[in-house]
DOVEX-352269 format. One record per residue (C-alpha): residue number from 0; residue in three letters; x, y, z. Coordinates in Angstrom, 1 decimal. Layout:
REM DOVEX-352269
+------+------+--------+--------+--------+
: resi : resn :      X :      Y :      Z :
+------+------+--------+--------+--------+
:  NUM :  ala :      X :      Y :      Z :
...
+------+------+--------+--------+--------+
//
This chain:
REM DOVEX-352269
+------+------+--------+--------+--------+
: resi : resn :      X :      Y :      Z :
+------+------+--------+--------+--------+
:    0 :  met :   17.0 :   -3.9 :    0.6 :
:    1 :  arg :   14.7 :   -1.3 :   -1.2 :
:    2 :  ile :   11.0 :   -1.8 :   -1.2 :
:    3 :  ile :    8.6 :    0.4 :   -3.1 :
:    4 :  ser :    4.7 :    0.7 :   -2.7 :
:    5 :  ala :    2.7 :    2.5 :   -5.3 :
:    6 :  asn :   -1.1 :    2.8 :   -6.0 :
:    7 :  leu :   -1.3 :    3.0 :   -9.7 :
:    8 :  asn :   -4.9 :    4.0 :  -10.1 :
:    9 :  gly :   -4.7 :    1.8 :  -13.3 :
:   10 :  ile :   -1.7 :    0.0 :  -14.3 :
:   11 :  arg :   -2.1 :    0.7 :  -18.0 :
:   12 :  ser :   -2.6 :    4.5 :  -17.3 :
:   13 :  ala :    0.6 :    4.3 :  -15.1 :
:   14 :  ser :    2.5 :    2.5 :  -17.6 :
:   15 :  asn :    1.6 :    5.2 :  -20.3 :
:   16 :  lys :    2.8 :    7.8 :  -17.8 :
:   17 :  gly :    6.3 :    6.0 :  -17.6 :
:   18 :  phe :    5.9 :    4.0 :  -14.4 :
:   19 :  phe :    7.9 :    1.0 :  -15.6 :
:   20 :  glu :   10.7 :    3.1 :  -17.0 :
:   21 :  trp :   11.0 :    4.8 :  -13.7 :
:   22 :  met :   10.8 :    1.4 :  -11.8 :
:   23 :  his :   13.6 :    0.0 :  -13.8 :
:   24 :  asn :   15.8 :    2.8 :  -12.6 :
:   25 :  gln :   14.9 :    2.4 :   -8.9 :
:   26 :  his :   17.2 :   -0.7 :   -8.0 :
:   27 :  ala :   14.3 :   -1.9 :   -5.9 :
:   28 :  asp :   14.2 :   -5.4 :   -4.6 :
:   29 :  val :   10.4 :   -5.5 :   -4.4 :
:   30 :  val :    7.7 :   -3.4 :   -5.7 :
:   31 :  cys :    4.2 :   -3.6 :   -4.6 :
:   32 :  val :    1.4 :   -2.0 :   -6.6 :
:   33 :  gln :   -2.2 :   -1.5 :   -6.0 :
:   34 :  glu :   -5.4 :   -0.7 :   -7.9 :
:   35 :  leu :   -4.5 :   -2.4 :  -11.1 :
:   36 :  lys :   -8.0 :   -1.9 :  -12.7 :
:   37 :  ala :   -7.2 :   -4.8 :  -15.0 :
:   38 :  his :   -7.0 :   -8.6 :  -15.6 :
:   39 :  ala :   -4.1 :  -10.6 :  -17.0 :
:   40 :  thr :   -5.5 :  -10.5 :  -20.5 :
:   41 :  asp :   -5.2 :   -6.6 :  -20.4 :
:   42 :  leu :   -1.5 :   -6.5 :  -19.4 :
:   43 :  thr :    1.5 :   -6.3 :  -21.8 :
:   44 :  arg :    4.5 :   -8.6 :  -21.1 :
:   45 :  glu :    6.4 :   -5.6 :  -19.5 :
:   46 :  met :    3.5 :   -5.3 :  -17.0 :
:   47 :  leu :    3.3 :   -9.0 :  -16.3 :
:   48 :  gln :    7.0 :   -9.9 :  -16.2 :
:   49 :  pro :    9.2 :   -6.7 :  -16.3 :
:   50 :  asp :   12.8 :   -7.2 :  -17.1 :
:   51 :  lys :   14.7 :   -8.6 :  -14.1 :
:   52 :  phe :   11.5 :   -9.1 :  -12.0 :
:   53 :  phe :    9.1 :  -11.8 :  -11.2 :
:   54 :  gly :    5.5 :  -10.6 :  -11.3 :
:   55 :  tyr :    2.6 :  -11.9 :   -9.3 :
:   56 :  phe :   -1.1 :  -10.6 :   -9.1 :
:   57 :  his :   -4.4 :  -10.8 :   -7.4 :
:   58 :  tyr :   -7.1 :   -9.6 :   -9.7 :
:   59 :  ala :  -10.5 :   -8.4 :   -8.9 :
:   60 :  glu :  -13.4 :  -10.3 :  -10.3 :
:   61 :  lys :  -15.1 :   -7.1 :  -11.5 :
:   62 :  lys :  -13.6 :   -5.8 :  -14.7 :
:   63 :  gly :  -11.5 :   -2.7 :  -14.4 :
:   64 :  tyr :  -11.5 :   -2.6 :  -10.6 :
:   65 :  ser :   -9.2 :   -2.9 :   -7.7 :
:   66 :  gly :   -6.5 :   -5.7 :   -7.8 :
:   67 :  val :   -2.9 :   -5.8 :   -6.4 :
:   68 :  gly :    0.5 :   -7.0 :   -7.7 :
:   69 :  leu :    4.0 :   -7.5 :   -6.6 :
:   70 :  tyr :    7.3 :   -7.5 :   -8.5 :
:   71 :  ala :   10.4 :   -9.0 :   -7.0 :
:   72 :  lys :   13.9 :   -9.5 :   -8.0 :
:   73 :  lys :   14.0 :  -12.9 :   -6.4 :
:   74 :  gln :   11.5 :  -15.7 :   -6.9 :
:   75 :  pro :    9.5 :  -16.0 :   -3.7 :
:   76 :  asp :    9.4 :  -19.3 :   -1.7 :
:   77 :  arg :    5.6 :  -18.9 :   -1.6 :
:   78 :  ile :    2.7 :  -16.7 :   -2.8 :
:   79 :  ile :   -0.5 :  -16.3 :   -1.0 :
:   80 :  glu :   -3.2 :  -14.9 :   -2.9 :
:   81 :  gly :   -6.2 :  -13.5 :   -0.8 :
:   82 :  leu :   -7.2 :  -13.9 :    2.8 :
:   83 :  gly :   -9.6 :  -16.8 :    2.3 :
:   84 :  ile :  -12.7 :  -14.6 :    2.7 :
:   85 :  ala :  -14.7 :  -14.6 :   -0.3 :
:   86 :  asp :  -16.1 :  -11.2 :   -0.5 :
:   87 :  ile :  -12.8 :   -9.6 :    0.1 :
:   88 :  asp :  -10.9 :  -11.8 :   -2.1 :
:   89 :  ser :  -13.3 :  -11.1 :   -5.1 :
:   90 :  glu :  -12.0 :   -7.5 :   -5.0 :
:   91 :  gly :   -8.4 :   -8.5 :   -5.2 :
:   92 :  arg :   -7.0 :   -6.8 :   -2.2 :
:   93 :  tyr :   -4.2 :   -8.9 :   -0.7 :
:   94 :  leu :   -1.0 :  -10.7 :   -2.0 :
:   95 :  gln :    1.6 :  -12.0 :    0.1 :
:   96 :  ala :    5.2 :  -13.1 :   -1.0 :
:   97 :  asp :    7.4 :  -15.1 :    1.4 :
:   98 :  phe :   11.2 :  -14.9 :    1.0 :
:   99 :  gly :   12.9 :  -17.0 :    3.7 :
:  100 :  asn :   11.8 :  -15.5 :    7.1 :
:  101 :  leu :   10.6 :  -12.3 :    5.3 :
:  102 :  ser :    6.9 :  -11.8 :    4.2 :
:  103 :  val :    6.1 :   -8.7 :    1.9 :
:  104 :  val :    2.5 :   -7.9 :    1.4 :
:  105 :  ser :    0.8 :   -5.8 :   -1.4 :
:  106 :  leu :   -2.4 :   -4.4 :    0.3 :
:  107 :  tyr :   -5.3 :   -2.4 :   -1.1 :
:  108 :  ala :   -7.7 :   -1.7 :    1.7 :
:  109 :  pro :  -11.3 :   -0.5 :    0.7 :
:  110 :  ser :  -12.3 :    3.0 :    0.4 :
:  111 :  gly :  -15.7 :    4.0 :    2.1 :
:  112 :  ser :  -15.8 :    7.5 :    0.5 :
:  113 :  ser :  -18.4 :    6.6 :   -2.4 :
:  114 :  ser :  -21.3 :    5.4 :   -0.3 :
:  115 :  glu :  -22.4 :    4.3 :    3.1 :
:  116 :  glu :  -22.5 :    0.7 :    1.7 :
:  117 :  arg :  -18.8 :    0.9 :    0.9 :
:  118 :  gln :  -18.2 :    2.3 :    4.2 :
:  119 :  gln :  -19.7 :   -0.7 :    5.9 :
:  120 :  ala :  -17.7 :   -3.0 :    3.6 :
:  121 :  lys :  -14.6 :   -1.2 :    4.7 :
:  122 :  phe :  -15.4 :   -1.7 :    8.4 :
:  123 :  ser :  -16.2 :   -5.4 :    7.6 :
:  124 :  phe :  -12.7 :   -5.5 :    5.9 :
:  125 :  met :  -11.1 :   -4.0 :    9.0 :
:  126 :  ala :  -12.8 :   -6.4 :   11.3 :
:  127 :  his :  -11.7 :   -9.5 :    9.4 :
:  128 :  phe :   -8.1 :   -8.1 :    8.6 :
:  129 :  met :   -7.2 :   -7.5 :   12.4 :
:  130 :  pro :   -7.1 :  -11.1 :   13.4 :
:  131 :  his :   -5.0 :  -11.9 :   10.3 :
:  132 :  leu :   -2.5 :   -9.0 :   11.2 :
:  133 :  lys :   -2.3 :  -10.6 :   14.8 :
:  134 :  ala :   -1.7 :  -14.0 :   13.4 :
:  135 :  leu :    1.0 :  -12.7 :   11.1 :
:  136 :  lys :    2.7 :  -10.9 :   13.7 :
:  137 :  ala :    2.5 :  -14.0 :   15.9 :
:  138 :  ser :    4.0 :  -16.2 :   13.5 :
:  139 :  gly :    7.6 :  -14.9 :   14.2 :
:  140 :  arg :    8.2 :  -13.9 :   10.6 :
:  141 :  glu :    9.4 :  -10.4 :    9.5 :
:  142 :  val :    6.8 :   -8.7 :    7.8 :
:  143 :  val :    6.4 :   -5.6 :    5.6 :
:  144 :  ile :    2.8 :   -4.7 :    4.5 :
:  145 :  cys :    2.9 :   -2.1 :    1.7 :
:  146 :  gly :   -0.2 :   -0.5 :    0.2 :
:  147 :  asp :   -3.0 :    2.0 :    0.2 :
:  148 :  trp :   -4.7 :    1.7 :    3.7 :
:  149 :  asn :   -7.1 :    4.5 :    2.8 :
:  150 :  ile :   -6.8 :    5.8 :    6.4 :
:  151 :  ala :   -4.9 :    8.9 :    7.5 :
:  152 :  his :   -3.9 :    8.0 :   11.0 :
:  153 :  gln :   -3.0 :   11.1 :   12.7 :
:  154 :  glu :   -3.9 :   15.0 :   12.3 :
:  155 :  ile :   -0.4 :   15.5 :   10.8 :
:  156 :  asp :   -1.2 :   12.9 :    8.1 :
:  157 :  leu :   -3.5 :   15.2 :    6.2 :
:  158 :  lys :   -3.8 :   19.0 :    5.3 :
:  159 :  asn :   -7.4 :   19.7 :    6.3 :
:  160 :  trp :   -7.9 :   17.5 :    9.3 :
:  161 :  lys :  -10.3 :   19.6 :   11.1 :
:  162 :  ser :  -12.9 :   19.5 :    8.2 :
:  163 :  asn :  -12.5 :   15.8 :    7.3 :
:  164 :  gln :  -13.2 :   14.5 :   10.8 :
:  165 :  lys :  -16.5 :   13.0 :    9.8 :
:  166 :  asn :  -15.3 :   11.7 :    6.4 :
:  167 :  ser :  -14.3 :    8.2 :    5.4 :
:  168 :  gly :  -10.5 :    7.9 :    5.7 :
:  169 :  phe :  -10.2 :   10.0 :    8.9 :
:  170 :  leu :  -13.3 :    8.6 :   11.0 :
:  171 :  pro :  -12.5 :    8.0 :   14.6 :
:  172 :  glu :  -13.1 :    4.4 :   14.2 :
:  173 :  glu :  -10.7 :    4.1 :   11.3 :
:  174 :  arg :   -7.9 :    6.0 :   13.3 :
:  175 :  ala :   -8.5 :    3.9 :   16.5 :
:  176 :  trp :   -8.0 :    0.8 :   14.3 :
:  177 :  met :   -4.8 :    2.1 :   13.1 :
:  178 :  thr :   -3.7 :    2.9 :   16.5 :
:  179 :  glu :   -4.4 :   -0.6 :   17.7 :
:  180 :  ile :   -2.2 :   -2.0 :   14.9 :
:  181 :  phe :    0.7 :    0.0 :   16.1 :
:  182 :  asp :    0.2 :    0.3 :   19.9 :
:  183 :  gln :   -1.4 :   -3.0 :   20.7 :
:  184 :  val :   -0.6 :   -5.6 :   18.0 :
:  185 :  gly :    2.9 :   -4.1 :   17.9 :
:  186 :  tyr :    3.5 :   -3.3 :   14.2 :
:  187 :  val :    5.6 :   -0.2 :   13.3 :
:  188 :  asp :    4.7 :    2.6 :   10.8 :
:  189 :  val :    8.1 :    2.8 :    9.2 :
:  190 :  tyr :    7.7 :    6.3 :    7.8 :
:  191 :  arg :    6.6 :    7.7 :   11.2 :
:  192 :  arg :    9.4 :    5.9 :   12.8 :
:  193 :  leu :   11.9 :    7.9 :   10.6 :
:  194 :  tyr :   10.2 :   11.3 :   10.4 :
:  195 :  pro :    7.7 :   11.5 :   13.6 :
:  196 :  glu :    6.9 :   15.1 :   12.8 :
:  197 :  ala :    6.8 :   15.2 :    8.9 :
:  198 :  thr :    3.7 :   17.0 :    7.5 :
:  199 :  asp :    3.7 :   18.2 :    4.0 :
:  200 :  ala :    6.3 :   15.9 :    2.8 :
:  201 :  cys :    4.5 :   12.8 :    4.0 :
:  202 :  tyr :    1.3 :   13.1 :    1.7 :
:  203 :  thr :    0.8 :   10.3 :   -0.8 :
:  204 :  trp :   -2.6 :   11.0 :   -2.2 :
:  205 :  trp :   -4.3 :   14.1 :   -3.6 :
:  206 :  ser :   -7.9 :   14.6 :   -4.7 :
:  207 :  asn :   -8.4 :   15.3 :   -8.5 :
:  208 :  arg :  -10.9 :   18.1 :   -7.4 :
:  209 :  gly :   -9.8 :   21.7 :   -7.2 :
:  210 :  gln :   -5.9 :   22.1 :   -7.2 :
:  211 :  ala :   -5.2 :   19.7 :   -4.5 :
:  212 :  tyr :   -2.0 :   18.4 :   -6.0 :
:  213 :  ala :   -0.7 :   21.8 :   -7.0 :
:  214 :  lys :   -1.4 :   23.2 :   -3.5 :
:  215 :  asn :   -0.3 :   19.9 :   -1.8 :
:  216 :  val :   -3.6 :   19.6 :    0.0 :
:  217 :  gly :   -2.9 :   15.8 :    0.6 :
:  218 :  trp :   -3.5 :   12.9 :    2.6 :
:  219 :  arg :   -0.9 :   10.2 :    3.9 :
:  220 :  ile :   -2.9 :    7.0 :    3.2 :
:  221 :  asp :   -0.1 :    4.7 :    1.8 :
:  222 :  tyr :    2.2 :    3.1 :    4.3 :
:  223 :  gln :    4.8 :    0.4 :    4.7 :
:  224 :  val :    3.8 :   -1.3 :    8.1 :
:  225 :  ala :    6.3 :   -3.6 :    9.5 :
:  226 :  thr :    7.3 :   -5.9 :   12.3 :
:  227 :  pro :    9.7 :   -4.4 :   14.8 :
:  228 :  gly :   12.7 :   -6.1 :   13.8 :
:  229 :  ile :   12.8 :   -5.1 :   10.2 :
:  230 :  ala :   11.4 :   -1.8 :   10.9 :
:  231 :  ala :   14.4 :   -1.0 :   13.1 :
:  232 :  thr :   16.6 :   -1.5 :   10.0 :
:  233 :  ala :   14.9 :    1.2 :    7.9 :
:  234 :  lys :   17.4 :    3.9 :    7.0 :
:  235 :  thr :   15.3 :    6.3 :    4.7 :
:  236 :  ala :   11.8 :    6.7 :    3.4 :
:  237 :  val :   10.7 :    9.2 :    0.7 :
:  238 :  val :    7.5 :    9.9 :   -0.9 :
:  239 :  tyr :    8.5 :   10.3 :   -4.6 :
:  240 :  lys :    6.9 :   13.3 :   -6.5 :
:  241 :  glu :    9.2 :   14.3 :   -9.3 :
:  242 :  gln :    7.0 :   12.4 :  -11.8 :
:  243 :  lys :    3.2 :   11.8 :  -11.4 :
:  244 :  phe :    2.0 :    8.3 :  -12.5 :
:  245 :  ser :   -1.4 :    8.3 :  -10.8 :
:  246 :  asp :   -3.3 :   10.4 :   -8.0 :
:  247 :  his :   -0.9 :    8.6 :   -5.5 :
:  248 :  ala :    2.8 :    8.9 :   -5.2 :
:  249 :  pro :    5.1 :    6.0 :   -4.6 :
:  250 :  leu :    6.6 :    5.5 :   -1.1 :
:  251 :  ile :   10.2 :    4.2 :   -1.2 :
:  252 :  val :   11.8 :    2.6 :    2.0 :
:  253 :  glu :   15.5 :    1.6 :    2.1 :
:  254 :  phe :   16.3 :   -1.1 :    4.7 :
:  255 :  glu :   19.6 :   -2.2 :    5.8 :
:  256 :  gly :   21.0 :   -5.6 :    4.6 :
:  257 :  asp :   20.6 :   -7.5 :    1.5 :
:  258 :  phe :   17.4 :   -8.9 :    0.0 :
+------+------+--------+--------+--------+
//
Protein backbone atom coordinates (compact mmCIF):
# COMPACT_ATOMS: atom_id res chain seq x y z
CA MET A 1 0.00 0.00 0.00
CA ARG A 2 1.39 3.36 -1.03
CA ILE A 3 0.30 6.63 0.61
CA ILE A 4 1.42 10.10 -0.50
CA SER A 5 1.08 13.39 1.35
CA ALA A 6 1.64 16.71 -0.43
CA ASN A 7 1.05 20.33 0.50
CA LEU A 8 0.23 21.87 -2.88
CA ASN A 9 0.27 25.57 -1.90
CA GLY A 10 -2.61 26.02 -4.33
CA ILE A 11 -4.08 23.05 -6.19
CA ARG A 12 -4.43 25.02 -9.42
CA SER A 13 -0.81 26.14 -9.28
CA ALA A 14 0.41 22.59 -8.57
CA SER A 15 -1.73 21.25 -11.41
CA ASN A 16 -0.11 23.72 -13.80
CA LYS A 17 3.28 22.43 -12.64
CA GLY A 18 2.37 18.83 -13.53
CA PHE A 19 1.27 17.44 -10.17
CA PHE A 20 -1.58 15.32 -11.52
CA GLU A 21 0.49 13.83 -14.34
CA TRP A 22 3.09 12.90 -11.74
CA MET A 23 0.44 11.53 -9.37
CA HIS A 24 -0.94 9.20 -12.03
CA ASN A 25 2.49 7.60 -12.42
CA GLN A 26 3.02 6.95 -8.69
CA HIS A 27 0.73 3.90 -8.34
CA ALA A 28 -0.50 5.34 -5.04
CA ASP A 29 -3.51 3.96 -3.21
CA VAL A 30 -4.22 7.16 -1.29
CA VAL A 31 -2.99 10.70 -1.94
CA CYS A 32 -3.58 13.35 0.73
CA VAL A 33 -3.25 16.98 -0.33
CA GLN A 34 -3.26 20.18 1.69
CA GLU A 35 -3.54 23.92 1.15
CA LEU A 36 -5.95 23.72 -1.77
CA LYS A 37 -6.55 27.50 -1.84
CA ALA A 38 -9.70 26.80 -3.85
CA HIS A 39 -13.37 25.84 -3.74
CA ALA A 40 -15.17 23.16 -5.76
CA THR A 41 -16.22 25.67 -8.43
CA ASP A 42 -12.56 26.52 -9.04
CA LEU A 43 -11.52 22.94 -9.78
CA THR A 44 -11.40 21.06 -13.06
CA ARG A 45 -12.75 17.54 -13.43
CA GLU A 46 -9.18 16.20 -13.22
CA MET A 47 -8.69 17.95 -9.88
CA LEU A 48 -12.05 16.80 -8.51
CA GLN A 49 -12.02 13.20 -9.75
CA PRO A 50 -8.71 12.22 -11.34
CA ASP A 51 -8.79 9.13 -13.52
CA LYS A 52 -9.01 5.95 -11.36
CA PHE A 53 -9.39 7.97 -8.14
CA PHE A 54 -12.28 9.04 -5.93
CA GLY A 55 -11.78 12.62 -4.72
CA TYR A 56 -12.98 14.15 -1.43
CA PHE A 57 -12.44 17.65 -0.05
CA HIS A 58 -12.85 19.89 2.98
CA TYR A 59 -12.77 23.48 1.79
CA ALA A 60 -12.08 26.58 3.86
CA GLU A 61 -14.87 29.15 3.99
CA LYS A 62 -12.42 31.92 3.11
CA LYS A 63 -11.77 32.17 -0.61
CA GLY A 64 -8.31 31.13 -1.79
CA TYR A 65 -7.29 29.83 1.64
CA SER A 66 -6.32 26.53 3.26
CA GLY A 67 -8.44 23.42 2.53
CA VAL A 68 -7.55 19.72 2.34
CA GLY A 69 -8.32 16.87 -0.03
CA LEU A 70 -7.93 13.11 -0.34
CA TYR A 71 -7.80 10.88 -3.42
CA ALA A 72 -8.32 7.14 -3.08
CA LYS A 73 -8.26 4.22 -5.51
CA LYS A 74 -11.05 2.61 -3.44
CA GLN A 75 -14.27 4.26 -2.36
CA PRO A 76 -14.16 4.81 1.43
CA ASP A 77 -16.73 3.31 3.77
CA ARG A 78 -17.05 6.70 5.45
CA ILE A 79 -15.80 10.28 5.07
CA ILE A 80 -15.52 12.60 8.06
CA GLU A 81 -15.15 16.25 7.16
CA GLY A 82 -13.84 18.43 9.96
CA LEU A 83 -13.46 17.99 13.72
CA GLY A 84 -16.83 19.40 14.74
CA ILE A 85 -15.15 22.57 16.05
CA ALA A 86 -16.48 25.60 14.18
CA ASP A 87 -13.44 27.89 14.10
CA ILE A 88 -11.15 25.04 13.01
CA ASP A 89 -13.58 23.55 10.50
CA SER A 90 -14.19 26.93 8.87
CA GLU A 91 -10.55 26.79 7.76
CA GLY A 92 -10.83 23.34 6.13
CA ARG A 93 -8.11 21.50 8.05
CA TYR A 94 -9.23 17.87 8.56
CA LEU A 95 -10.55 15.14 6.29
CA GLN A 96 -10.77 11.47 7.32
CA ALA A 97 -11.47 8.49 5.07
CA ASP A 98 -12.26 5.08 6.59
CA PHE A 99 -11.47 1.88 4.70
CA GLY A 100 -12.38 -1.16 6.79
CA ASN A 101 -10.26 -0.87 9.95
CA LEU A 102 -7.95 1.73 8.40
CA SER A 103 -8.43 5.48 8.68
CA VAL A 104 -6.37 7.85 6.52
CA VAL A 105 -6.45 11.54 7.41
CA SER A 106 -5.42 14.58 5.39
CA LEU A 107 -4.38 17.27 7.86
CA TYR A 108 -3.32 20.89 7.50
CA ALA A 109 -2.34 22.30 10.89
CA PRO A 110 -2.24 26.09 11.22
CA SER A 111 0.92 28.12 10.82
CA GLY A 112 1.64 30.74 13.42
CA SER A 113 4.38 32.56 11.58
CA SER A 114 2.36 35.47 10.20
CA SER A 115 1.25 37.05 13.50
CA GLU A 116 0.82 36.52 17.23
CA GLU A 117 -2.92 36.13 16.61
CA ARG A 118 -2.27 33.20 14.26
CA GLN A 119 0.16 31.66 16.74
CA GLN A 120 -2.59 31.72 19.37
CA ALA A 121 -4.94 30.10 16.83
CA LYS A 122 -2.30 27.42 16.34
CA PHE A 123 -2.04 26.79 20.08
CA SER A 124 -5.85 26.56 20.23
CA PHE A 125 -5.84 24.02 17.40
CA MET A 126 -3.19 21.96 19.22
CA ALA A 127 -5.22 21.98 22.43
CA HIS A 128 -8.38 20.83 20.63
CA PHE A 129 -6.66 18.31 18.38
CA MET A 130 -4.87 16.37 21.14
CA PRO A 131 -8.07 14.86 22.63
CA HIS A 132 -9.14 13.89 19.12
CA LEU A 133 -5.80 12.17 18.53
CA LYS A 134 -6.18 10.27 21.81
CA ALA A 135 -9.72 9.17 20.97
CA LEU A 136 -8.69 8.03 17.50
CA LYS A 137 -5.80 6.03 18.97
CA ALA A 138 -8.11 4.49 21.61
CA SER A 139 -10.64 3.43 18.97
CA GLY A 140 -8.52 0.43 18.00
CA ARG A 141 -8.41 1.46 14.35
CA GLU A 142 -5.21 1.62 12.34
CA VAL A 143 -4.63 5.28 11.50
CA VAL A 144 -2.30 7.20 9.18
CA ILE A 145 -2.44 10.99 9.57
CA CYS A 146 -0.81 12.65 6.57
CA GLY A 147 -0.10 16.28 6.20
CA ASP A 148 1.54 19.56 6.98
CA TRP A 149 1.84 19.73 10.77
CA ASN A 150 3.76 23.04 10.60
CA ILE A 151 6.14 21.88 13.34
CA ALA A 152 9.70 20.61 13.08
CA HIS A 153 9.96 18.16 15.95
CA GLN A 154 13.69 17.76 16.57
CA GLU A 155 16.91 19.63 15.89
CA ILE A 156 17.70 17.29 12.99
CA ASP A 157 14.38 18.26 11.35
CA LEU A 158 15.57 21.67 10.17
CA LYS A 159 18.80 23.14 8.90
CA ASN A 160 19.09 26.22 11.11
CA TRP A 161 17.65 24.98 14.37
CA LYS A 162 19.69 27.24 16.65
CA SER A 163 18.41 30.46 15.10
CA ASN A 164 14.80 29.22 14.96
CA GLN A 165 14.23 28.30 18.59
CA LYS A 166 12.01 31.35 19.16
CA ASN A 167 10.19 31.10 15.83
CA SER A 168 6.82 29.52 15.10
CA GLY A 169 7.24 25.95 13.93
CA PHE A 170 10.11 25.22 16.32
CA LEU A 171 8.87 26.68 19.61
CA PRO A 172 9.42 24.57 22.74
CA GLU A 173 5.66 24.25 23.31
CA GLU A 174 5.11 23.00 19.75
CA ARG A 175 7.94 20.48 19.96
CA ALA A 176 6.71 19.22 23.35
CA TRP A 177 3.25 18.71 21.83
CA MET A 178 4.74 16.53 19.10
CA THR A 179 6.75 14.60 21.70
CA GLU A 180 3.54 13.93 23.64
CA ILE A 181 1.90 12.54 20.49
CA PHE A 182 4.73 10.07 20.01
CA ASP A 183 5.97 9.26 23.50
CA GLN A 184 2.75 9.40 25.53
CA VAL A 185 -0.22 8.95 23.18
CA GLY A 186 1.70 6.29 21.26
CA TYR A 187 1.68 7.32 17.62
CA VAL A 188 4.71 6.70 15.42
CA ASP A 189 6.57 9.16 13.19
CA VAL A 190 6.87 6.80 10.22
CA TYR A 191 9.76 8.57 8.49
CA ARG A 192 11.79 8.76 11.70
CA ARG A 193 11.12 5.10 12.48
CA LEU A 194 12.73 4.17 9.17
CA TYR A 195 15.45 6.82 9.11
CA PRO A 196 16.19 7.93 12.68
CA GLU A 197 19.29 9.93 11.79
CA ALA A 198 18.37 11.45 8.41
CA THR A 199 19.00 15.19 8.14
CA ASP A 200 19.22 16.96 4.76
CA ALA A 201 17.21 14.28 2.94
CA CYS A 202 14.27 14.65 5.32
CA TYR A 203 13.29 18.28 4.62
CA THR A 204 9.86 18.80 3.09
CA TRP A 205 9.51 22.61 3.06
CA TRP A 206 11.74 25.51 2.03
CA SER A 207 11.21 29.23 2.42
CA ASN A 208 10.79 31.22 -0.77
CA ARG A 209 13.23 33.77 0.61
CA GLY A 210 16.88 33.78 -0.37
CA GLN A 211 18.05 30.56 -1.99
CA ALA A 212 16.65 28.21 0.63
CA TYR A 213 15.62 25.51 -1.85
CA ALA A 214 18.81 25.68 -3.91
CA LYS A 215 20.90 25.46 -0.74
CA ASN A 216 18.54 22.89 0.88
CA VAL A 217 17.98 25.11 3.92
CA GLY A 218 14.79 23.30 4.78
CA TRP A 219 12.39 22.11 7.45
CA ARG A 220 10.69 18.75 7.96
CA ILE A 221 7.11 19.76 8.74
CA ASP A 222 5.19 17.23 6.62
CA TYR A 223 4.65 13.86 8.30
CA GLN A 224 2.85 10.56 8.09
CA VAL A 225 1.97 9.85 11.72
CA ALA A 226 0.56 6.36 12.30
CA THR A 227 -0.64 3.92 14.91
CA PRO A 228 2.03 1.35 15.84
CA GLY A 229 0.49 -1.59 13.98
CA ILE A 230 0.51 -0.06 10.53
CA ALA A 231 3.67 1.96 11.23
CA ALA A 232 5.54 -1.31 11.77
CA THR A 233 4.69 -2.36 8.20
CA ALA A 234 6.28 0.73 6.60
CA LYS A 235 9.04 -0.41 4.25
CA THR A 236 10.30 2.81 2.69
CA ALA A 237 9.71 6.54 2.89
CA VAL A 238 11.03 9.17 0.52
CA VAL A 239 10.73 12.92 0.07
CA TYR A 240 10.28 13.44 -3.68
CA LYS A 241 12.36 16.34 -5.03
CA GLU A 242 12.91 15.54 -8.71
CA GLN A 243 10.06 17.89 -9.66
CA LYS A 244 8.88 20.95 -7.74
CA PHE A 245 5.12 21.40 -7.45
CA SER A 246 5.08 23.88 -4.54
CA ASP A 247 7.24 25.12 -1.67
CA HIS A 248 6.71 21.66 -0.12
CA ALA A 249 7.82 18.27 -1.45
CA PRO A 250 5.60 15.14 -1.45
CA LEU A 251 6.25 12.49 1.21
CA ILE A 252 5.75 8.95 -0.11
CA VAL A 253 5.48 5.94 2.21
CA GLU A 254 5.26 2.33 1.11
CA PHE A 255 3.54 -0.03 3.55
CA GLU A 256 3.45 -3.82 3.37
CA GLY A 257 0.17 -5.42 2.37
CA ASP A 258 -2.61 -4.57 -0.02
CA PHE A 259 -4.91 -1.60 0.20
